[in-house]
N, C-alpha and C positions, 0 to 999 in steps of 0.2 A: 429551590432549596430541598423540598421534599423528594424530588426526583433523584437528586444527587446523594441524599442521605439514605433513602430507603429503596432507591431504584424502582419505584412504583408510583404511578400516577392514577391508578384505579383503586376503587374499594375492593376488598377481598372477595366480596360476593359477585364482582364483575369479572373475576379471573377464573379461567377454566383451562384444563389441560386437554384441549380438544384437537390439537394439531398432531397428526400421526408422527411417530418417531422418525420415520424415514425422511421427513422434511426438516429434521434437526439432528443431523449426523455429526456429532462432535468428535472429530479425529477418527472416524471409521467410514468405510465404504464397503458396500455389498452390491455386487453386480446385479442389476435388475430390481433392486429394492431401494437403494439410496437415491434421494431426490435432490437434497441440498446438503453439501458437505462443508463444515466449518473447520478451518485450520486455526484453532483458538490458542493452542499452546505455543507461545511465542518462540521458545528455544527450538522447536521442531517445525516451524513454518517452512514449507518446502521452497520458498523463494529465498530463504536465508541460509539453509544448509540441507544436507541429505539425510538427516536423522529420522524424518517422518516415514513411517512404513507405507504411507500412501502418497509419497512424493511423486512417484511415476504418474499417478492420476493427474496431479496438478501440472506436471511438466508436459503431459500430452495436451492438456487444455492450453497451456502457454504456447506450445508449438503451433496449435491451430490458430490462436490469436495472432501470432507473428505472421503466419502464412496468409492470413486474411488481411493483413495490413492494419490490424487494430492496435498494435503496439509499435510506436515509432522507435527506430533504432536509436535515435538521439536520447530518448527517455531511458532505454535500457543501458546505454553507455554511461549516462550521467548517474543512474541509480547504482551501477557497479562502482563508479568512481567515488560516489558518496558513501559506499559500503552499506547501502540500504538493501541490496540483494546480493546473492552469491555470485562470484565471478563466472561460474559455468553457464549462467543464463545468457551472457553475451555470446559465448561459444555456441550454445544451442541456437540462439537467434540467427547468428551468422550462417550456421549450417542450413537452417531452414530457408533463409533468404537466398542462399546460393543454389538451392535446388532448381533445376531447369523448369519444372512445372509450376513454380510459385511466382505469381505476379501480384504482389500485395497492393500495388497502386491501383489495380483494377478490382480487386476483391471487394473492397468496401463500396465500390460504385455500382456493383451489379444490382439489377432490379431484384427486389425481394419476390419470393414466390407469391402467387396470388393469395390475397388475404393476410399477408404478412408485412405489408408496407408500414403499418403503424408500429409493429414490433421493431422493424429496422430503424424507423425514425427515432423511436425511444432509445434503442441501443446506441445510435449515434449521439443523442443528447446525453446519455449517461457517460459515454466515453469522453465527450467534449468536456463535461463537468469534471470528470476525474483528471483529465489533463490539466485543466485550469487549476484545480486543487493542488496537483503536483507542482505546477509552475509557481503557484503562490507559496507553497511550502519551501521550495528551493530558494525563492527570493527572500523569504523570512529567515532561512538558515544563513544566507549570505549576509543579511543585515545584522543578525545576531552575532556573527563572527567578526564584525567590523570593530575597530578601535573606538569609534564614536559611540556605538551601542554599549560597549564595555564601560566607558566613562560615564555615560548617562545612567546605566544600571547601577554602578557603584556610587556615584555622587547623589543621584536623586532617589532611586528606589531603595538602596541599601547603604545609606551613609555610614552606619555603625560598622558594617563589614569593611567598607573602604577605609575607615579610620583605623580599624584593627590591622588591616593589611599594611597600611602606611607605617603604623607603629612597629609592626614586626620587621619591616624592611629597615627602619631607622635603628631598631634594636640590634639587628644583625650587623649593620655597618659600624656601630659604635663598639660592639664586642670584639 
């Protein structure tokens, strides 16, 4: 409850501003300086539209991920169909996959450079968990759009809203 109300789980004396700004770049990027870029402004997130001034940075990373086989085409297609991402990402991904030097099915299987095996293993774990989360979200959306969910929601969770809706419907038919 405290975390959600105050967004803090530490005492004030335990909080310090010690992380350098280049590790918390909110909507800005500077070549050679920025280490971690956040695309926090929802209306300008580069996977949603082209209004972000740093959209090309994100799209370059997207191209690399597609070329490496890290983003399945099925996920991109479904995300476009569900309007979660902009249509142009499918075009970008298809262009990347069509390039003669791109072999995504091999890229994720390559041996990691010496000393990076753990990093590669963690990257695979992260991607797998992201895909599972995406699949769970898609299934939840499918369930929430079903007539059975609508009825349960209206009759059990919000019976007053259901009653008002029925009343309005009857009132319209009588009038």
